[in-house]
C-alpha positions in Angstrom: 120.7 75.1 -95.7 116.9 74.8 -97.8 115.4 77.6 -98.3 112.6 76.4 -95.9 114.8 76.4 -93.1 116.2 79.5 -93.9 113.0 81.5 -93.8 112.0 79.7 -90.3 114.9 80.9 -89.1 114.7 84.2 -90.3 110.9 84.8 -89.6 111.0 84.3 -86.0 114.3 86.2 -85.1 113.3 88.9 -86.8 109.9 88.7 -85.1 111.4 89.6 -81.8 114.1 91.9 -82.8 110.9 94.0 -84.0 109.3 93.4 -80.8 112.0 94.6 -79.1 113.2 97.5 -81.3 109.4 98.9 -81.0 109.3 98.7 -77.0 112.8 100.8 -77.8 111.2 103.1 -80.1 108.1 104.2 -78.1 110.2 104.7 -75.1 112.4 107.1 -77.4 109.5 108.8 -79.4 106.2 107.9 -77.6 103.5 106.0 -79.9 104.4 107.4 -83.6 107.7 105.5 -82.6 106.5 102.5 -81.7 103.6 102.0 -84.5 106.5 103.5 -86.5 109.0 100.4 -85.6 106.3 97.9 -85.5 104.4 98.7 -88.6 107.8 98.7 -90.9 108.9 95.4 -89.1 105.5 93.9 -90.1 105.7 94.5 -93.4 109.5 94.0 -94.1 108.3 90.2 -92.8 105.5 90.1 -95.0 107.3 90.8 -98.1 109.9 88.7 -97.4 107.6 85.3 -96.9 105.8 86.5 -100.0 109.0 86.6 -101.8 109.6 83.2 -100.3 106.5 81.6 -101.3 106.8 83.4 -104.9 110.3 82.0 -105.4 109.4 78.4 -103.9 106.1 78.7 -106.8 108.9 79.4 -109.3 111.2 76.9 -108.6 108.3 74.0 -108.0 105.9 72.5 -110.8 103.3 75.0 -110.0 103.4 76.9 -113.0 104.3 80.9 -112.3 102.0 83.8 -112.4 102.7 87.1 -113.8 105.5 87.4 -110.8 106.6 91.4 -111.9 102.7 92.3 -111.9 102.6 90.9 -108.1 106.0 92.2 -107.6 104.8 96.0 -108.4 101.5 95.7 -106.7 103.5 94.2 -103.4 106.0 97.2 -103.7 102.9 99.6 -104.5 100.9 98.5 -101.6 103.9 99.0 -99.2 104.3 103.0 -100.1 100.8 103.1 -99.8 100.7 102.0 -96.5 103.7 103.6 -95.4 102.6 107.1 -97.3 98.9 107.0 -95.0 100.8 106.3 -91.9 103.4 109.0 -92.0 100.6 111.6 -93.0 97.9 110.5 -90.6 100.5 111.0 -88.2 100.7 107.4 -87.3 103.9 106.4 -87.3 107.5 108.4 -87.6 109.3 107.9 -91.0 112.4 106.7 -89.4 111.1 104.3 -86.9 109.7 102.7 -89.8 112.6 102.2 -91.7 114.3 100.7 -88.5 111.5 98.8 -88.5 111.8 97.5 -92.3 115.7 97.2 -91.8 115.7 94.8 -89.3 115.0 92.3 -91.9 117.9 92.2 -93.6 120.1 92.7 -91.0 118.6 89.4 -89.4 119.1 88.0 -92.9 122.9 88.6 -93.1 123.6 87.8 -89.7 121.8 84.0 -90.5 123.6 83.7 -93.8 127.1 84.7 -91.8 126.0 82.0 -89.1 124.8 79.5 -91.7 128.6 79.6 -93.7 130.3 79.2 -90.5 128.3 75.9 -89.5 129.1 75.0 -93.0 132.8 75.8 -93.1 133.2 74.2 -89.7 131.6 70.7 -91.1 134.3 70.4 -94.1 137.2 69.9 -91.8 
């Protein structure tokens, strides 16, 4: 599977999972639960999309920029925003972690699906 397909096949299911989990987080933890799951999921997806863009730039004909600086800036922005949400009481830390952790789960499931489809094509 090409990287473009993987990125597209991971983004939509993750967004749907974040929306469903934010409803559950709102039911369980009120507004801070819903906001926590939603912001964690949005930050996870935004970081993933930035990573996909950087990888495409690195393997493409365009020259790559200072990727270490950009990576540190991205992680600092995620940390700063999460800290502001926690200190302000707008988001619950566990709910935020649930939202942020949905992307790796969807990514692994999609990778397993792709591996199964590829192994079936060999037979």
